[in-house]
Structure formats: C-alpha cells, structure tokens
N, C-alpha and C positions, 0 to 999 in steps of 0.2 A: 321579331322586331315588334314593338309597340309603335304601330304606325301613327297614331294621333300624336303621341309624345314626340315622335320624330319630327312630324310637320310643325308642331308648335315650337320646337327648338330651332329648326332650320329656317323657318319662314322669316322671322325678323331680322335675321343676320344680315349685316351690311355686306353688299356685294354687287353694285352697279356695274355694268359692262366697263371693263378696263380697270376696275378697282376691287377685284375679287380676292385680295389678299387674306382679309378676315375669314371669309366663308371658306377659302382654301385650306387654311390652317384648321378650321372646325372639321371640314369633310376629312382631311388627312387623319386627324385623331379618331375618326369614326372607322376608317377603312383599316387601320393599322392592325387591330387584333384579328382581322379577317383575312389579311393578304400577306404575302411573303416580302414584298417590298412596296414602299409608297414614296413617291417623289413629287415635289412641285417644279414645274418648269418656269422659265422666265416669263412666260405669259399668265402664270398662276393656274394653269391646268394641274390638276391632281391625277397622277397616274399610278393606280394601285394594281399589282400584279400578283396573280396566283400562279405558281408553277405546277405543271402537270403531276398528278399522283400516280399514273400509269405510263409505262414506256410505250412509244409508238408501236403499233402492232407489226409494222413491217421493218422495224429496226431503224428508221429514217428519222427525220426531224418531226418534232412535235408541232401540229398547226398553232398558229398565233390568232387568237380572236381579240378584237378590241370592241368593247361596249362604251358607247358615248351617251351622256346626258348632260345638259348644260347647267351651270349654276349661277350664271350672272342674272341680274334682275333690271327690268326697265326702271328708270329714274327720270328725275328732272335736274336741272342745273341753274344757278343763279346767273342771270345775265345782265340785270341791271338793278341798282338800289335807287329807289325813287325818294323824292324830298321828304315824304312822310315816313319813311322807314319801311315802305312796302317793298317787296321784291318781285321783279319779273322773272319769268321761267323760259328756259330752253329745254329741248327734248332729248332724253338719252335712251334711245331703243324703241320708242313706240308707245308713248302714253296718250291715250285718247282724251282729248281736253273735255269731252262730254261727262267723264266720270269726276273731274277735278272739283267742281263747285261744292263747298261744305266739306271737303276732305281734310283730314288731320294729317300732317307731314312732319318729317323731321329734317330740319336744315343742318348739315354737317358743317358747321363753323369751326373756329378755332379760338382759344383763349390767347391772352396777351403773350404767354409763355410758349406759345405754338402748339401746345397739346390740343387734341380733338375736343370740341365743345358742342356737342348736339343740342339744338335748340328746337323746341316744339313750336309749330306754327299752324295756322289754319288758312285754307285758300278760300278768298272771298271774291265776289263778283256783285255787279250791279244788281240790287234787288228788284223784283218784277214790278214794284210800285212805280220805280223811276225808268222803266223801259219804255221806249216809244213802241207805237203799234207794229213798226217794221222790224224793231230789234226782237220783239215777242216771237216773230216768225223764225228766227234764226237760232241755230245752236251756238253754244258759246265757243269762242275761239281761245287758244291759249294766250294770245296777246291781249285779250280783254280781262284775263285773270291776274290774280297777284297773291303773294303770300303775306300774311300779317302775323308778326312775331309779337305784337303787343308792345314793342319798343320804338322809342323815337330814333331818328336817322342817326343821331351822334352815337348811340349805344350799339345799334345795329351794325355800323361800320367798324366797331371795336372787335366784334366777333365774326362777321360775315365778309366774305370777299366774292368778287365776281369770279365764277368758275366753281364755286363750292357746290357740292352735289346735294340733292333733296330726294329722300326716299318716302314712299307712301307708308301709311300705317295700316295694319290688317292681321292680327295675330290669328293663328288658326283655331276654329271653334268646331267642336263635335256637333253634328246635327243628328236627327233621327235617321233610322235605317241605314246605319254605317257610312253616312256621308260626312264630309268635312269641307269647310270653306276657309279660304286664307289668300293672302297675297303670295306671290312667288311660287305657287303650286307649279307654274310654268318657269323652270322645269325641275325644281328641286324635289317634286313629288317623283319624278323619274329617277333622281338619284337615290330616292327611297327604294325603287324598284331594284336598282343595282345593289344596294345593301341587304335587301331581302334575298337576292339571288346569291350574294356573295355568303350569307349566312347558312343557305341551303347547301352550297357547294363545299363548304367545310365538312359535311357528312356524306359526300358523294365522291366517286371515283371518276377520274376524267383524264384524258390523254392529251388535252390542249393547254396551252399557256394562255391565260385569260387576263387581260388588262382592263380594268374599269377606268374609264376617263371622265372625270368631272370637268367639263370644258368650259372656257372663258369666252367672253365676247360674242356669243351666239346672237344675241339681240342686234347687234351691229355689224353683222356679216359673217358669221360662222368662222370667225378668225381662229379662235382657239382649236376647233376640230382640226383645221389644216395642219396645225403644228403637232398636235397629238397623233394624228394619223402618220405624220412623217416619222416622229419619233419612236412610235411603237412597232412599226413595220409589220402590220398585220396582214394575215392571209385573207381574213374576211372580217366584217364588222357587222355589229347589231347596234342600230341607232335607237334610242329612246326619246320620245318627244310627246307632248300633249297634242290632243286634237279637239274638235269642237263636238260637244254633246247637244242633243236637241234641247231648245227652248221654245217657248210659244212663238209661232209664226217663222220658225226657222225652215228653210227648204230641206226635204228628205235627203236629197242628193249632196248636201253639204255637211251633214253631221252623221255621227255613229253613236249608238245605244251607250249610255253611261256605265252599264253594269259589267262591261268586260272590255279587255283590251282589243285592239283592232291591228291587223297587218295591212300595209299599205302596197298597192300594186301600181305599176307605171314604169316609165323608161329609165328611171334612176335606180330601179330595184332589180337584183339579180333574180330572175323568174324561177330558176331551178332551185335556188337557195330559199326562195319564198315557199315554193311547193314542199321543201323539206321542213320548213318551220311549221306549215299548216299540218303536215303529217305528225310532228312531234305534239302539237296541240291536241290532235285527235287522240293520240295514243295515251296521253297523260290526263285526258278529260277536262283540258282547259277550254272553255269558250272563247272562240276567236272570231271577232266580227272582220269585215273587210272595208277598206277604203281606197278610193282611187286618188292618183295624183298624175294628171295627164301630161305635165312637164316636171318642173322642179318641185321639190317637196316643201321648201322653205325651212328646212332643218339642217342639222349637221351632216345629214346624208349627202346633201348636195356637194359639200366640200371633201368628205371622206371618199367617196366614190371615185373621184378622179385624182386622189392623192398617189404619189409614187407612180408605179406603173399600172394603177387602177386596182381598185379593192372591191370585190363584190360585197354587196351590202343589202341587209333587210332592215326595214323600219317598223317598229312596233309602236303604236300610238296608245296613249292613256287618255281616254276621253274626258273632257273638262268643260264645264259651263263658265261663261262670263270670263273668257280669257283676257288678260291684260287689265284686269280690274283687281280691287283689294278683297273680293270675295269670290275667288275662282274656286269652283265647287267640283268635287269628285267623290268617287265611291271607293272607300279603303279597301273593300274585298277585291275590286277590280285591280287595285295596286298590288294587293297581295298575290293574286292569280298570275298577274304579270310577272312578278318575281320568280314565281314557281315555273312559268314556261320558259323564261330566259335561262335559268339554271338547268332545266332538263335539257333545252336545245343546245347550249354550250357543252354540257356533259357529253352529249352524244357525238359531237364532233371529233373525229379521230383522223389518222393517217389514211389518205385515200378519199377524204371527204369530198375532194374536188373532181374525182374522176368523171361524175355524171355531169359536170358542167359543160363538158365539151363533146358529149354523145348525144 
C-alpha cells in the first residue's frame, strides 16, 4: 500500500462523530478487494471479514479476531449566527480552542434545493493590538472565536443553519525522513494499519476468522466499538489507536518514540495475550515499545473489553505528534511495521490460543 497516498485520500473525507456515512462508504470500497464480506451497520461501522484459510487444528471452531480502529474525526458545530454573518461554534469530540485562531475550515451548509453546499471560512479572533493587558495573559476560549465566511447575514442564512457541522482543513503532506502530517491521522492512520495488515494476510495462511472494524463515534464515547464488538462476537480483539510521541518539553513518562508501534500494558489489557503479542514482535523482528495505562485507555479497548461476556484485548498504539490538530505527525515506516505485526499476530492465532490464558 502507498501509505502517503492513502493518508492524502482518507484525511480530508467528511466524517465527524455521528456523521460517518461518507467515510464509511469509502472505507468499504477499500476493504472490499481484500476481504470476503464487507458490511456497514446502522451506526456506520464498517465490518470487513476475512474467512480462515486453514481448518482448525483440532477440528473445532475457528477463533474469531476483531480488529478496531476508529474513522470519525473531531469537528465543530454552528450554534449561533451573529448579526454580521459570523458564526459561533460548538464542539464535537474535542477540538482545542488554542489551535483555532487563523484556521481555515469548511462549513457544511445546504443550498436552497437541500443539496450539500460546503462553504470555506476562516476563524477569526480579536487581534493582539485590541487586547487588554489582562486578555493577553489568557488563552483564547471557543466562545471568543468565530467563523467568517465573507458573506452578509442574509446570505449566510440562505446556506447555513444552526446545527450544521464544521470541519478543519489539513491535507496530508509528506515530510523528510518518511514522516507525514495531516488532520484525522487520529485514527484513520490506524485504519491504514488494518489495510496494510489485510493486504499482507491475502498472502498468508491463517486459521482464524478476522474482522476489521472501522468504528464510528469513538471521539464522543467509543459508541461504535460497543456495537461492533456485539455484532462480531469475537473471541479476542486487537485495538489500534494513536498515542503521544515526544515533543519539546513533554514528560518522558507520557510519550513513546515516534519510530515504532507501542503496546499498552495495564488493567484493561489481557496480560498473557500481551505477552504473546510481544513474542510475535520479537520473532518477526518488529520493534515494539511499551506504554502504560494505569486505568482506562481512552480508546475503543475500554468498550470492547467489557462487551458481551468479556473479550480479551490488546492495544497497539501508533505514536503521533500534535494530536487533535490539523498537523498530526507520524512515521510512515512505523505505520507499515505496525501492519506487519498485526498480520503476523492474527495469522498465528489458532484453535487452542486461549489455553494459556487460564494456566
């Protein structure tokens, strides 16, 4: 897979939490050549399943593996149209107001015939020349910012309604040293990991049924993962999400190196399954860093682990700089290696994989 091309195509696609239809259809088309069945459920989760190529060693049932990475993006929402045509913003999923001044955005309005009408806008704020001394000491708050479409209120009201969504702009760009930066790397980069793994599995033998789930509504409460885990009925799950890579002044205990995937340990992770993942990484020469999560992980893991009767989970993190901005930065080789690890780990799961969980 050409990773940069994938990131450039996936990154700009519309898909805020709860509105994942467009990105779901695009992901379905990407997984269809690689999987035996691909479905979209009522929450817009994409469930792409690969049947086992080898029969169970003991003649029983093939293990079911669920892989999860979310495809929804953080966004804004129009909550007020001001007298001059400017728009006030609400928050969908966690946009830090500090990144918003001078940002370019798309307001997803509607033409008079009801068809979508995306409008380009910029986010403005009071310039520093007009700030009081006390205001200069404070960070911008979202209620102090506004979207300017360059239109008078009468025209704005033709195309924009309260409740319309607003997405950030930030197309993927290739950087030096196999790095890339874009919006929505969280977590569409990890769907890229699943696509890389699916391509590799096409050329590998495996005794498990493997379902790749592109999940919805993670940014507002891991809701899609709850439904995906219920529908897929997996025996175990591999969750993929991004984590924080070091930046200047970051605490060493809060980040993992950018150049390799990381596995999480903690109470939400099945520790013997984690040990098996580490063994797979070692035997296949994949560098694997470690990261701690003392309580919940803040990922789909937290929902999947307690779905149905309980599902043993491991969490693999793809390190990322500048999370929840329009310039989220990653190492494309780390993404590729993460896909290689996932494919190898899934291919090695066979009947009897869980014997050691209880001994």
